[in-house]
LOTOR-357692 format. One line per 3 residues: their letters; for each residue z, x, y of N, C-alpha, C. Coordinates in pm, whole numbers, plus 50000, padded with zeros to 5 digits. Each point is the difference from the previous one (the first is absolute). Layout:
<recs>
a) Z:X:Y:Z:X:Y:Z:X:Y; ...
</recs>
This chain:
<recs>
mkk) 50001:50083:49880:49999:49916:50119:49999:50088:50127; 50084:50110:49996:50004:50089:50114:49867:50063:50026; 49933:50041:49890:49864:50059:50012:49902:49899:50057
llt) 50013:49877:49956:49910:49896:50049:50021:49976:50149; 50126:49994:50042:50032:49980:50141:49948:50116:50084; 50018:50120:49948:49951:50118:50072:49850:50000:50019
ltm) 49930:49964:49891:49853:49992:50005:49955:49892:50098; 50075:49888:49999:49966:49888:50092:50018:50044:50146; 50108:50070:50026:50025:50047:50138:49893:50101:50043
iaa) 49961:50090:49908:49898:50097:50032:49867:49931:50030; 49967:49901:49915:49877:49925:50020:50000:49927:50134; 50116:49939:50032:50011:49930:50129:49981:50096:50115
glc) 50063:50119:49985:49987:50101:50108:49856:50047:50016; 49929:50018:49885:49860:50039:50005:49916:49893:50068; 50031:49872:49969:49925:49888:50060:50018:49998:50151
svt) 50128:50031:50042:50030:50000:50143:49925:50112:50072; 49997:50120:49934:49926:50113:50059:49853:49969:50006; 49946:49939:49891:49858:49964:49997:49966:49899:50107
aqa) 50089:49901:50022:49976:49897:50103:49996:50067:50135; 50095:50096:50026:50001:50067:50129:49870:50081:50018; 49961:50067:49889:49881:50086:50008:49875:49918:50025
nte) 50000:49874:49954:49883:49917:50013:49995:49923:50132; 50104:50012:50082:50004:49934:50128:49889:50052:50088; 49921:49911:50056:49885:50043:50081:50006:49939:50139
inl) 49948:50074:50097:49985:49955:50137:49854:50016:50036; 49938:49893:50048:49859:50006:50041:49991:50016:50150; 49948:50116:50043:49980:50031:50142:49861:49956:50042
gvl) 49995:49896:50084:49872:49952:50045:49949:50075:50122; 49870:50036:49999:49941:50071:50112:49882:49917:50047; 49999:49966:50126:49894:49916:50058:49863:50068:49994
gge) 49897:49921:49985:49864:50053:49991:49950:50052:50135; 49876:50049:49997:49942:50050:50125:49996:50151:50008; 50042:50067:49892:49995:50145:49993:49952:50035:49861
nst) 49929:50115:49984:49950:50031:49868:50116:50022:49901; 49977:49965:49874:50107:49992:49902:50065:50136:49975; 49924:50108:50006:50057:50132:49978:50102:50035:50108
aqi) 49964:49969:50125:50092:50023:50114:50122:49908:49988; 49980:49874:49962:50112:49908:49984:50104:50055:49902; 49952:50043:49883:50090:50047:49896:50067:50131:50043
gnn) 49917:50092:50056:50053:50128:50043:50106:49989:50106; 49979:49913:50097:50095:49987:50109:50133:49937:49958; 50003:49941:49883:50123:49934:49950:50066:50071:49886
qca) 49948:50113:49957:50056:50072:49883:50144:50045:50028; 50023:50055:50118:50135:50054:50029:50102:49885:50011; 49956:49884:50053:50087:49882:50006:50031:49951:49858
kaf) 49901:49999:49918:50019:49960:49859:50106:50086:49932; 49987:50134:50013:50091:50091:49936:50141:49985:50052; 50014:49983:50132:50134:49986:50060:50068:49871:49954
iee) 49928:49889:50002:50058:49870:49961:50036:50000:49852; 49919:50062:49918:50030:50011:49856:50130:50076:49981; 50018:50109:50074:50123:50083:49985:50122:49920:50043
rtg) 49991:49922:50105:50117:49930:50053:50030:49870:49928; 49901:49939:49942:50025:49870:49936:50004:50010:49846; 49942:50103:49943:49993:50014:49856:49891:49916:49939
atv) 49919:49934:50084:49893:49912:49952:49866:50075:50007; 49903:49953:49925:49862:50051:50006:49928:49928:50115; 49939:50076:50088:49931:49939:50114:49849:50007:49972
nir) 49936:49885:50002:49857:49991:49984:49934:49974:50138; 49904:50081:50035:49929:49980:50128:49888:49900:49977; 50011:49884:50064:49899:49894:49987:49914:50003:50126
nas) 49901:50087:50002:49912:50008:50118:49895:49891:49990; 49989:49923:50104:49914:49881:49998:49871:50025:50075; 49895:49929:49962:49873:50011:50071:50003:49920:50130
dys) 50088:49901:50007:50012:49923:50124:50146:49951:50015; 50029:49943:50117:50135:49952:50029:50041:49883:49910; 49903:49916:49966:50027:49881:49921:50067:50034:49869
avi) 49958:50111:49936:50056:50040:49872:50149:50026:50010; 50045:50057:50110:50144:50028:50019:50074:49868:50025; 49940:49910:50080:50058:49868:50023:50019:49927:49869
qgl) 49896:49995:49919:50008:49932:49871:50095:50069:49905; 50009:50135:50013:50092:50076:49915:50145:49966:50030; 50033:49983:50125:50138:49958:50039:50028:49859:49951
lgd) 49905:49912:50024:50019:49857:49961:50007:49988:49846; 49933:50087:49928:49997:49994:49855:50101:50096:49934; 50092:50056:50079:50105:50091:49948:49941:50127:49938
qvd) 49885:50045:50048:49937:50119:49952:50005:50116:50096; 50055:49979:50119:50022:50104:50101:50144:49987:50045; 50073:50115:50007:50142:49998:50032:50031:50065:50134
lvl) 49910:50085:50048:50029:50076:50121:49871:50029:50075; 50001:49983:50132:49888:50045:50086:50064:50075:50116; 49962:50124:50019:50065:50084:50101:49954:49971:50140
nms) 49875:49955:50016:49949:49965:50134:49907:49880:49984; 50059:49882:50007:49931:49875:49977:49931:49952:50125; 49882:49942:49987:49936:49933:50110:50085:49883:50046
pka) 50030:49985:50130:50079:49885:50045:49937:49866:49959; 49866:49992:50003:49935:49874:49957:50018:49978:49851; 49989:50106:49921:50020:49985:49856:50141:49960:49969
yas) 50096:50058:50074:50142:49959:49984:50018:49854:50036; 49938:49957:50110:50009:49861:50043:49939:49906:49897; 49889:50040:49939:49934:49918:49899:50088:49976:49881
vyl) 50069:50106:49952:50093:49985:49888:50120:49914:50041; 50052:50029:50117:50119:49928:50054:49975:49851:50008; 49882:49962:50046:49968:49859:50017:49979:49927:49865
kdk) 49959:50077:49899:49978:49937:49870:50128:49996:49917; 50081:50107:50007:50125:50002:49922:50091:50108:50058; 50098:49958:50081:50089:50093:50068:50079:50085:49903
skv) 50023:49947:49878:50081:50075:49903:49933:50122:49947; 49869:50012:50021:49924:50107:49942:49989:50126:50090; 50053:49989:50121:49986:50116:50093:50127:50014:50081
elv) 50054:50123:50000:50126:50027:50073:49981:50124:50083; 50039:49993:50128:49983:50111:50092:50102:50111:49976; 49952:50126:49996:50086:50118:49993:50016:50058:50139
git) 49891:50002:50076:50003:50055:50135:49862:49992:50063; 49994:50037:50126:49870:50006:50070:49964:50145:50023; 49877:50037:49969:49955:50138:50026:49996:50024:50150
tdd) 50065:50106:50045:50018:50024:50144:49950:50138:50033; 49929:50012:50113:49935:50125:50037:50099:50108:50035; 49981:50118:49939:50089:50113:50028:49980:50052:50142
tdn) 49883:49978:50057:49966:50056:50133:50087:49940:50107; 50009:49867:50002:50073:49935:50111:50083:49882:49954; 50021:49989:49867:50079:49890:49943:49939:49863:50025
skg) 49871:49996:50032:49934:49871:50015:49984:49931:49865; 49998:49867:50003:49991:49920:49876:49871:49920:49998; 49900:50048:50069:49875:49926:50001:49881:50088:49993
yhs) 49882:49940:49977:49875:50075:49992:49890:49909:50054; 49878:50046:49999:49890:49923:50055:49882:49990:49905; 49928:49893:50009:49867:49990:49942:49908:50059:50104
vvl) 49908:50085:49959:49908:50064:50095:49855:49985:49951; 49907:49993:50093:49856:49997:49970:49943:50136:50021; 49934:50050:49894:49940:50133:50001:49847:49995:50014
vka) 49945:50094:50072:49855:50025:50004:49979:50149:49989; 49878:50042:49972:49971:50142:49999:50007:50055:50142; 50049:50123:50008:50019:50060:50132:49873:50017:50077
dsp) 49888:50017:49929:49870:50020:50070:49927:49868:50024; 50063:49888:49972:49938:49868:50023:50012:49961:50148; 49922:49901:50046:50010:49958:50140:50113:49902:50025
yqk) 50068:49957:49894:50096:49888:50013:50134:50050:50061; 50038:49938:50111:50122:50040:50070:50108:49893:50000; 49960:49876:49975:50092:49888:50001:49951:49894:49902
led) 50088:49906:49968:49967:49896:49900:49872:49925:50038; 49983:49969:50125:49884:49925:50048:49867:50071:49971; 50004:50133:49982:49877:50075:49974:49950:49982:49856
lkg) 50081:49932:49917:49963:49985:49858:49921:49872:49973; 49958:49929:50103:49921:49878:49982:49872:50031:49923; 49978:49922:49891:49883:50016:49918:50011:50112:49897
kvf) 50120:50057:49985:50015:50114:49910:50067:49959:49868; 50010:50095:49906:50059:49975:49868:50147:50044:50004; 50089:49907:49964:50142:50025:50009:50069:49978:49864
sfa) 50103:50078:49976:50073:49986:49872:50152:49989:50019; 50056:49901:49932:50145:49994:49980:50032:50077:49874; 50130:50022:49973:50040:50081:49885:50023:49910:49877
dpd) 50108:49923:50003:50041:49922:49883:50057:49869:50053; 49965:49885:49938:50048:49872:50051:50153:49982:49998; 50071:50083:49922:50146:49992:49996:50068:50109:50083
sts) 49918:50073:50080:50055:50103:50085:50032:49941:50140; 50112:50046:50052:50042:49951:50132:49910:50058:50110; 49993:50134:50004:49918:50066:50101:49853:50001:49962
gfl) 49970:49987:49870:49863:50005:49955:49929:49866:50000; 50076:49892:50035:49935:49869:50013:50082:49901:50083; 50123:49971:49954:50076:49889:50064:50004:50010:50150
ipn) 50047:50109:50055:50016:50013:50145:49870:50014:50074; 49906:50089:49961:49875:50006:50075:49918:49870:49989; 50001:49936:49886:49931:49871:49985:50056:49899:50099
nqf) 50131:49994:50009:50065:49906:50092:49964:50033:50145; 50001:50130:50032:49968:50042:50137:49853:49972:50034; 49910:50022:49904:49857:49975:50023:49971:49851:50019
eqt) 50070:49918:49919:49984:49853:50014:50036:49956:50142; 50102:50064:50056:50045:49964:50134:49906:50052:50112; 49952:50124:49982:49921:50062:50108:49850:49975:49986
lgg) 49950:49994:49875:49854:49983:49978:49963:49858:49965; 50100:49924:49949:49970:49864:49956:49948:49996:49857; 49992:49880:49945:49948:49987:49865:50095:50059:49898
nmd) 49941:50042:49887:50079:50061:49895:49910:50094:49917; 50058:50057:49897:49924:50096:49923:49877:49935:49931; 50014:49875:49961:49889:49932:49930:49874:49992:50087
nqf) 50017:49986:50133:49881:49994:50086:49985:50125:50086; 50059:50112:49949:49991:50130:50066:50057:49993:50143; 50104:49914:50016:50067:49982:50128:49899:49954:50106
ngf) 49946:49879:49967:49899:49937:50085:49876:50089:50017; 49967:50071:49895:49879:50081:50002:50011:50130:50075; 50124:50037:50038:50016:50124:50074:49955:50122:49921
fnk) 50044:50004:49873:49957:50108:49913:49875:49959:49923; 49919:50093:49960:49884:49971:49917:50045:49977:49855; 50104:50074:49959:50052:49986:49864:50145:50039:49998
vgf) 50082:49926:49926:50142:50032:49986:50036:49988:49851; 50076:50097:49950:50040:49995:49860:50127:50079:49977; 50035:50014:49871:50116:50079:49959:49952:50123:49922
sgg) 50058:50113:50031:49964:50125:49928:50084:50017:49873; 50119:49940:50002:50090:50015:49886:50124:50080:50032; 50005:50069:50115:50119:50075:50033:49983:50083:50125
heq) 50109:50057:50050:49999:50077:50124:49915:50126:49988; 50016:50073:49887:49919:50120:49982:49852:49969:49997; 49965:49891:49931:49861:49959:49993:49945:49966:50138
dil) 50083:49940:50087:49958:49971:50135:49969:50128:50076; 50091:50096:49990:49981:50127:50072:49877:50074:49952; 49986:50012:49869:49883:50069:49946:49869:49925:50027
gvl) 50012:49865:50004:49882:49921:50027:49949:50020:50141; 50089:50024:50094:49958:50029:50138:49940:50140:50004; 50064:50095:49932:49951:50138:50003:49860:50011:49942
ngq) 49972:49924:49892:49869:50015:49936:49896:49898:50049; 50037:49924:50107:49902:49910:50061:49984:49865:49931; 50088:49972:49903:49990:49871:49931:50040:49885:50093
fda) 50098:50026:50087:50042:49905:50102:49989:50066:50137; 49972:49915:50100:50003:50053:50140:50143:50015:50045; 50085:49915:49951:50142:50004:50036:50084:49937:49889
avt) 50125:50037:49994:50092:49945:49899:50142:50018:50046; 50089:49930:49932:50143:50006:50039:50077:50089:49901; 50110:50054:50046:50096:50066:49916:50136:49995:50068
wss) 50103:50067:49944:50133:49996:50065:50042:50139:50042; 50077:50002:50108:50050:50125:50054:50127:49977:50080; 50090:50100:49996:50119:49992:50083:49966:50017:50146
mvg) 49892:50074:50029:49957:50031:50137:50104:50079:50079; 50092:50065:49928:50092:50095:50064:49992:50131:49926; 50044:50105:50065:49989:50133:49938:49870:50066:50036
nrd) 49965:50104:49928:49882:50083:50028:49872:49931:49951; 49907:49974:50091:49875:49933:49964:49922:50084:49899; 49996:50133:50019:49924:50084:49911:50046:49994:49855
dgy) 50126:49963:49981:50056:49986:49865:49972:49862:49941; 49932:49914:50077:49984:49859:49956:50120:49920:50039; 50073:50046:50105:50125:49938:50044:50107:50018:49897
sag) 50119:49946:50025:50113:50026:49911:49993:49926:49868; 49933:49886:49997:49990:49920:49879:49877:49912:50007; 49950:49965:49880:49883:49911:49996:49892:50048:49909
alr) 49895:49919:49987:49890:50032:49910:49921:50121:50046; 49990:50019:50133:49928:50118:50053:50068:50128:49954; 50133:49999:50008:50075:50120:49958:49980:50025:49849
kvk) 50003:49891:49923:49983:50014:49855:49864:50058:49965; 49895:49949:50062:49867:50049:49973:49983:50144:50042; 50054:50032:50114:49992:50141:50050:50070:50093:49902
eng) 50116:49962:49949:50074:50083:49909:49935:50007:49863; 49907:49910:49972:49930:50003:49873:49868:50077:50003; 49993:50090:50102:49886:50090:50002:49904:49988:50114
fdd) 50019:49903:50088:49911:49980:50115:50064:50064:50124; 49998:50134:50004:50072:50075:50103:49954:49966:50141; 49868:49973:50017:49947:49978:50137:49982:49850:50025
lms) 50073:49916:49927:49982:49855:50010:50009:49949:50143; 50101:50042:50073:50027:49940:50131:49896:50040:50105; 49928:50104:49975:49892:50039:50094:49876:49916:49976
qlr) 49995:49930:49887:49881:49920:49966:50016:49850:50034; 50121:49960:50041:50028:49858:50021:50057:49974:50136; 49980:49878:50049:50061:49959:50128:50061:49861:49979
iiw) 50116:49977:50055:50067:49870:49997:49964:49925:50127; 49946:49880:49988:49957:49928:50120:50080:49870:50021; 50091:49967:49910:50082:49880:50014:50126:50017:49921
ksp) 50111:49949:50048:50121:49995:49921:50069:49868:50020; 50069:49954:49897:50068:49872:50003:50135:50012:50066; 50064:49885:50026:50142:50003:50034:50078:50061:49887
lip) 50124:50038:50027:50085:50066:49901:50026:49911:49879; 49989:50055:49881:50027:49935:49874:50125:50061:49936; 50092:49925:49947:50119:50060:49935:49956:50089:49882
ngp) 50062:50117:49993:49966:50093:49893:50022:49936:49864; 49934:50055:49900:50012:49949:49863:50141:50018:49946; 50047:49902:49922:50132:50012:49940:49994:50074:49866
tiv) 50110:50061:49961:50022:50043:49861:50067:49883:49931; 49948:49958:49886:50053:49881:49932:50019:50028:49852; 50093:49922:49941:50014:49996:49856:49984:49855:49954
rgn) 49968:49985:49870:49989:49864:49947:50141:49938:49995; 50013:49886:50065:50132:49944:50017:50068:49951:49874; 49921:49958:49901:50059:49939:49879:50004:50099:49883
mdk) 49990:50130:50026:50011:50098:49892:50146:50017:49958; 50025:50066:49889:50138:50021:49952:50087:50055:50114; 50115:49936:50021:50081:50031:50117:50051:50144:49999
elk) 50046:50047:49888:50054:50136:49990:49889:50102:50024; 49882:49978:49942:49886:50091:50020:49955:49994:50146; 50003:49881:50059:49956:49984:50139:50090:50080:50090
ekl) 50131:49995:49978:50093:50073:50082:49977:50151:49990; 49974:50048:49879:49967:50143:49980:49873:50037:50071; 49901:49909:49991:49868:50026:50062:50009:50007:50150
vma) 50070:49907:50062:50017:49999:50145:50070:50126:50047; 50105:50039:49927:50074:50122:50035:49909:50122:49989; 49918:50004:49893:49912:50113:49977:49894:50013:50111
vkq) 49947:49886:50044:49899:50001:50107:50062:50054:50130; 50121:49953:50030:50067:50046:50123:50032:50150:49992; 50039:50046:49879:50025:50142:49980:49874:50084:50013
ldk) 49890:49944:49949:49870:50067:50012:49969:50027:50147; 50016:49900:50081:49974:50015:50145:50090:50105:50063; 50123:50006:49961:50098:50094:50063:49987:50141:49940
eqh) 49987:50007:49869:50011:50130:49932:49866:50072:49980; 49894:49921:49983:49866:50060:49985:49905:49925:50094; 50024:50023:50128:49928:49922:50101:49848:50030:49998
dcf) 49962:50124:49972:49859:50031:49992:49930:49917:49893; 50069:49977:49891:49948:49918:49889:49987:49857:50043; 50104:49949:50071:49996:49863:50049:49884:49980:50097
mka) 49977:50097:50088:49890:49992:50094:49866:49999:49929; 49986:50081:49898:49874:50010:49925:49969:49864:49934; 50103:49938:49944:49981:49874:49928:49977:49883:50095
tgg) 50055:50004:50122:49988:49889:50092:49884:50019:50099; 49943:50120:50006:49880:50020:50080:50020:50043:50143; 50110:50070:50027:50019:50048:50134:50143:50053:50028
klh) 50022:50041:50120:50134:50046:50040:50092:49880:50021; 50048:49951:49888:50077:49875:50002:50131:50015:49927; 50102:49927:50045:50126:49991:49931:50044:49855:49993
led) 50105:49974:49926:50047:49862:49985:50111:49963:50097; 49994:49880:50054:50107:49941:50078:50027:49859:49945; 50119:49950:50025:50035:49865:49955:49908:49897:50066
tsv) 49976:49892:49929:49915:49894:50056:50045:49866:49943; 49933:49892:50043:50031:49867:49951:49870:49917:50006; 50002:49884:49943:49884:49914:50001:49955:49968:50140
sey) 50095:49990:50095:49968:49963:50140:49902:50098:50061; 50005:50128:49955:49909:50101:50055:49855:49970:49965; 49979:49923:49892:49866:49968:49952:49963:49852:50020
qsv) 50086:49929:50072:49978:49855:50016:49868:49966:50069; 49963:50081:50098:49873:49971:50072:49879:50012:49906; 50006:50098:49906:49892:50016:49905:50003:49887:49898
idl) 50117:49963:49953:50017:49886:49910:49942:49874:50058; 50035:49976:50131:49951:49880:50067:49846:49999:50012; 49943:50115:50028:49855:50012:50016:49930:49978:49864
vqa) 50056:50057:49893:49943:49980:49866:50008:49852:49962; 50115:49936:50030:50018:49860:49968:49901:49912:50078; 49980:50032:50128:49905:49923:50080:49858:50020:49952
qkk) 49966:50120:49955:49869:50028:49948:49974:49918:49873; 50102:49992:49913:49987:49923:49876:49973:49852:50029; 50064:49948:50105:49981:49860:50033:49860:49971:50050
ttr) 49945:50095:50078:49867:49977:50057:49890:50019:49897; 50029:50065:49888:49898:50025:49899:50010:49902:49883; 50092:49905:50008:50011:49903:49890:49888:49899:50005
</recs>
């Protein structure tokens, strides 16, 4: 009997160790960047979080923002280090229990908590302002992107009239989606689009692609002279920076370990946190109220498209 009890206890212990070893965390990465760069930029975060939580971290790099939204709603994504505010709002409006705020990414340069949608053209083009793009080919990034669609679309509807379906009352010759911020930038560079949108902090050194944003990411991925080839001719009002979020309904104990690990990553390996979030960014406390204007805009958009 003693031998049997001992064997049972050992088996139970092995099961417990196996269960811990099999614990997984899915790190969602928003689309709009090539998959090699997505995975590479998140490797150090993966290693750090695995060390601090004891869980296996899987990098779920998505081809578009919608995949991350559906991943959170379907319990297949547990963490996003720099979420699109619109994507966060979309999940929040469908099921609040599926998304929980850890913090807001905040600029190291001046502690600002906002960024801009910007319109890019080639530096050697004649276009100096938005009005110069009449009759030209224009590209948004992703329909679930805040700076890549939600905000500029809203601004264009107000200033140009119409909507995307009628090229804003025929202002543009053609309007479409490239699939992401990097695709927008490269599309302008190679002449696929006359102009396109992307996101930028618009603070810090311009030659570096500013302190945070898609321009900085693309420049760091091998386009050293990027900023000499592009010109920004329009910028939006300030948009709240992307939040770091966890899946709200994941295992409570694991969630607590994960939140602590993310905060420690920011403090202890800040270069790694910056690499994963796409700029000179750190975490500050936040609340739903900081994103209420985006939530309201997404909700209003849903009503008008029903």
